[in-house]
VMD Tcl script that draws the C-alpha trace (Angstrom):
set ca {
  {148.41 29.48 127.40}
  {149.14 29.54 131.16}
  {150.96 26.38 132.51}
  {149.69 25.15 136.00}
  {152.62 23.90 138.04}
  {153.07 21.96 141.33}
  {154.65 23.15 144.35}
  {157.51 20.70 143.87}
  {158.12 22.11 140.34}
  {158.30 25.60 141.81}
  {160.87 24.52 144.55}
  {162.99 23.03 141.83}
  {162.88 26.14 139.74}
  {163.34 28.89 142.42}
  {166.79 30.48 141.64}
  {167.13 28.70 138.22}
  {168.50 30.80 135.47}
  {165.85 32.05 133.17}
  {162.87 31.92 135.74}
  {161.39 34.68 137.85}
  {159.08 33.98 140.78}
  {156.59 36.86 141.16}
  {154.44 37.57 144.20}
  {151.24 39.54 143.06}
  {150.03 40.08 146.60}
  {149.98 43.44 148.46}
  {153.27 44.76 149.62}
  {152.23 44.25 153.22}
  {151.36 40.51 152.58}
  {154.47 40.05 150.77}
  {156.55 41.26 153.84}
  {154.50 38.85 155.94}
  {156.39 36.11 154.23}
  {157.12 35.03 150.59}
  {158.71 32.35 148.59}
  {162.63 32.37 148.22}
  {163.61 34.60 145.41}
  {160.04 35.99 144.85}
  {159.66 39.69 143.77}
  {156.78 41.82 144.61}
  {154.57 43.21 141.94}
  {151.23 44.16 143.57}
  {148.13 44.81 141.44}
  {148.32 48.39 142.63}
  {151.39 48.86 140.39}
  {149.39 47.81 137.51}
  {146.67 50.28 137.80}
  {146.55 53.70 136.13}
  {145.72 57.03 137.62}
  {141.96 56.43 137.52}
  {142.17 52.97 139.24}
  {141.69 51.05 136.08}
  {144.20 49.04 134.13}
  {147.38 50.94 133.35}
  {148.51 51.34 129.68}
  {150.84 48.52 128.27}
  {153.97 50.40 128.66}
  {153.27 51.08 132.35}
  {152.31 47.40 132.78}
  {155.68 46.17 131.23}
  {157.53 48.66 133.15}
  {156.17 47.32 136.49}
  {157.20 43.79 135.67}
  {160.45 44.84 134.07}
  {161.42 46.97 137.07}
  {160.87 43.70 139.15}
  {163.37 41.72 137.02}
  {161.32 40.14 134.18}
  {162.27 40.38 130.54}
  {161.16 38.72 127.45}
  {163.71 35.99 127.91}
  {162.87 35.25 131.56}
  {159.80 33.06 132.29}
  {157.34 34.23 134.98}
  {156.18 32.07 137.81}
  {153.26 33.28 139.63}
  {151.71 32.34 143.16}
  {149.15 33.53 145.48}
  {147.19 32.88 148.68}
  {143.53 32.79 149.62}
  {141.45 32.44 146.45}
  {144.03 33.19 143.94}
  {142.48 36.44 142.37}
  {145.77 38.30 142.52}
  {147.79 35.56 140.64}
  {144.88 35.32 138.11}
  {144.86 38.93 137.34}
  {148.85 38.99 137.00}
  {148.49 35.92 134.64}
  {145.84 37.82 132.43}
  {148.00 40.98 132.48}
  {150.92 39.15 131.37}
  {148.94 37.27 128.51}
  {147.47 40.65 127.61}
  {151.03 41.84 127.16}
  {151.82 38.90 124.83}
  {153.37 36.44 127.08}
  {152.64 32.85 126.21}
  {154.98 31.33 128.88}
  {153.47 32.35 132.09}
  {153.57 29.59 134.89}
  {151.34 29.58 138.02}
  {151.47 27.47 141.01}
  {148.47 25.43 141.70}
  {149.11 25.38 145.56}
  {148.08 28.40 147.64}
  {150.56 30.10 149.72}
  {148.76 29.10 153.09}
  {149.32 25.36 152.07}
  {152.91 25.90 150.98}
  {153.48 27.33 154.44}
  {151.56 24.74 156.21}
  {153.61 21.91 154.34}
  {156.82 23.53 156.08}
  {158.03 24.61 152.74}
  {160.68 27.55 152.96}
  {159.37 30.97 153.70}
  {161.40 34.38 153.78}
  {160.60 37.71 155.03}
  {163.05 40.27 153.58}
  {162.40 41.87 150.27}
  {164.32 40.31 147.56}
  {166.72 42.89 145.62}
  {165.46 43.40 141.99}
  {167.59 43.95 138.81}
  {165.53 45.79 136.49}
  {165.22 44.42 132.86}
  {163.78 45.62 129.52}
  {160.46 44.04 128.96}
  {158.95 44.91 125.52}
  {155.17 44.24 125.52}
  {153.47 42.78 122.43}
  {149.78 43.43 123.57}
  {147.12 40.66 122.63}
  {143.82 42.14 122.49}
  {142.13 38.82 122.01}
  {142.04 38.20 125.82}
  {140.45 41.58 126.64}
  {136.92 43.02 126.13}
  {136.23 46.68 126.23}
  {133.10 48.61 126.91}
  {132.59 48.95 122.97}
  {133.05 45.20 122.68}
  {130.21 44.59 125.23}
  {128.04 46.97 123.25}
  {128.67 45.04 119.93}
  {128.69 41.58 121.37}
  {125.32 40.04 120.08}
  {126.06 36.36 120.88}
  {128.56 36.41 123.64}
  {127.50 35.30 127.12}
  {128.28 37.82 129.84}
  {129.38 36.02 133.04}
  {129.07 38.21 136.23}
  {131.41 36.65 138.99}
  {130.32 38.99 141.82}
  {128.38 37.78 144.68}
  {124.64 36.97 144.22}
  {123.87 40.15 146.40}
  {125.79 42.42 144.17}
  {124.37 40.80 140.99}
  {120.60 41.22 142.20}
  {121.27 44.68 143.52}
  {120.71 43.94 147.04}
  {123.89 45.60 148.22}
  {124.41 49.33 148.51}
  {128.02 49.60 147.32}
  {127.08 50.84 143.97}
  {125.34 54.09 142.76}
  {123.30 51.96 140.29}
  {123.11 48.49 141.79}
  {122.33 45.50 139.53}
  {124.22 43.99 136.70}
  {124.69 44.27 132.86}
  {121.52 43.28 130.92}
  {121.68 39.59 130.03}
  {124.40 38.49 132.14}
  {124.38 35.26 134.40}
  {125.76 34.97 137.71}
  {128.48 32.51 138.97}
  {130.55 34.00 142.07}
  {134.28 33.76 141.59}
  {134.45 31.70 144.73}
  {132.73 28.95 142.79}
  {135.86 28.43 140.73}
  {138.28 28.34 143.55}
  {140.11 24.98 144.15}
  {139.50 22.82 147.23}
  {142.02 22.11 150.03}
  {144.49 24.80 149.08}
  {144.42 24.55 145.40}
  {144.16 27.47 142.96}
  {141.56 26.21 140.62}
  {138.46 23.90 140.70}
  {138.67 20.57 138.90}
  {137.45 20.79 135.13}
  {134.37 18.54 135.52}
  {133.20 20.63 138.38}
  {133.77 23.76 136.42}
  {131.76 22.47 133.45}
  {129.09 21.49 135.76}
  {128.63 24.87 137.39}
  {128.94 26.86 134.22}
  {126.39 24.42 132.57}
  {124.03 25.19 135.68}
  {123.80 28.86 134.70}
  {123.70 28.30 130.96}
  {127.36 28.65 129.91}
  {128.70 25.90 127.49}
  {132.19 25.22 126.16}
  {131.05 26.24 122.66}
  {129.95 29.74 123.89}
  {131.98 32.96 123.51}
  {132.26 34.16 127.02}
  {132.95 37.60 128.66}
  {133.76 37.51 132.31}
  {133.45 40.53 134.50}
  {133.00 41.61 138.20}
  {133.25 45.23 139.59}
  {136.92 45.94 138.66}
  {138.08 42.94 136.73}
  {140.13 41.10 139.48}
  {137.68 38.58 140.68}
  {136.50 37.86 137.18}
  {140.21 37.15 136.18}
  {139.97 34.03 138.33}
  {137.09 32.77 136.26}
  {138.89 33.80 133.04}
  {141.92 31.75 134.22}
  {139.98 28.56 135.18}
  {137.81 28.80 131.89}
  {140.84 29.50 129.54}
  {142.79 26.68 131.34}
  {139.92 24.12 130.56}
  {139.26 25.15 126.86}
  {136.64 27.92 126.94}
  {136.63 30.81 124.65}
  {136.63 33.59 127.10}
  {137.73 37.23 127.42}
  {138.10 39.31 130.57}
  {136.26 42.86 130.69}
  {138.60 44.57 133.19}
  {136.57 47.66 133.15}
  {133.78 45.54 134.65}
  {130.52 46.73 136.25}
  {132.20 49.89 137.59}
  {132.84 51.24 134.25}
  {129.54 49.97 132.76}
  {127.62 51.66 135.59}
  {129.46 54.91 135.25}
  {128.87 54.97 131.64}
  {125.28 55.37 132.10}
  {124.30 52.32 130.15}
  {121.29 50.19 131.54}
  {121.40 47.85 134.19}
  {119.16 45.06 135.35}
  {118.02 44.01 138.90}
}
mol new
graphics top color blue
foreach p $ca { graphics top sphere $p radius 0.5 }
foreach p [lrange $ca 0 end-1] q [lrange $ca 1 end] { graphics top cylinder $p $q radius 0.2 }
display resetview
């Protein structure tokens, strides 16, 4: 399971042998300022030709090319709402990593505290990274069809959930799903995640309990990964449906408004 670490912990481990700091933001954001020693692995490198998640070999190659091997511990950080970090964590866990660390302080707060920021790209030393996929963290389209008792958690906005936006050809949500926007699990005051008691409270309000089997989704999986990370961190049995509503809608399956 992922380990949440403080900014001080990250500062102490930057440059230490056996650790690699990974920046999952866009390449442009990376060049606008990043942590010392951080290498860039934006989500775009983790996508396949059709825009969905790439195959495990390609995912492993993206991290391996940036310098991550099976013997090096990944340390992730992010800015804003943390969705990029959460998705990178999920991908690494899907690839079989159980040693992922993620900084609980967001980049904006790191910078505001006057901590070190660099701007030049960090040279990378490609490493061999052998993936060992763990399907238990992932839900597929077929899994959704077969799931009779799982709670479906839609982490899009209420407007997307109710079909009030026109961004989809078939607006609405997967039948039976409940809605909790991903912003509801973002932490306060520059923190990555909401406190566990607040998460329990907000999930309970939409009918999701710690004993439920939960599948989180959004439109493309990225926003839902933040809910997955928070719920997994605090003991929920949760999987991420990375195909999410875009795949469900395009498959021709029924939707609800």
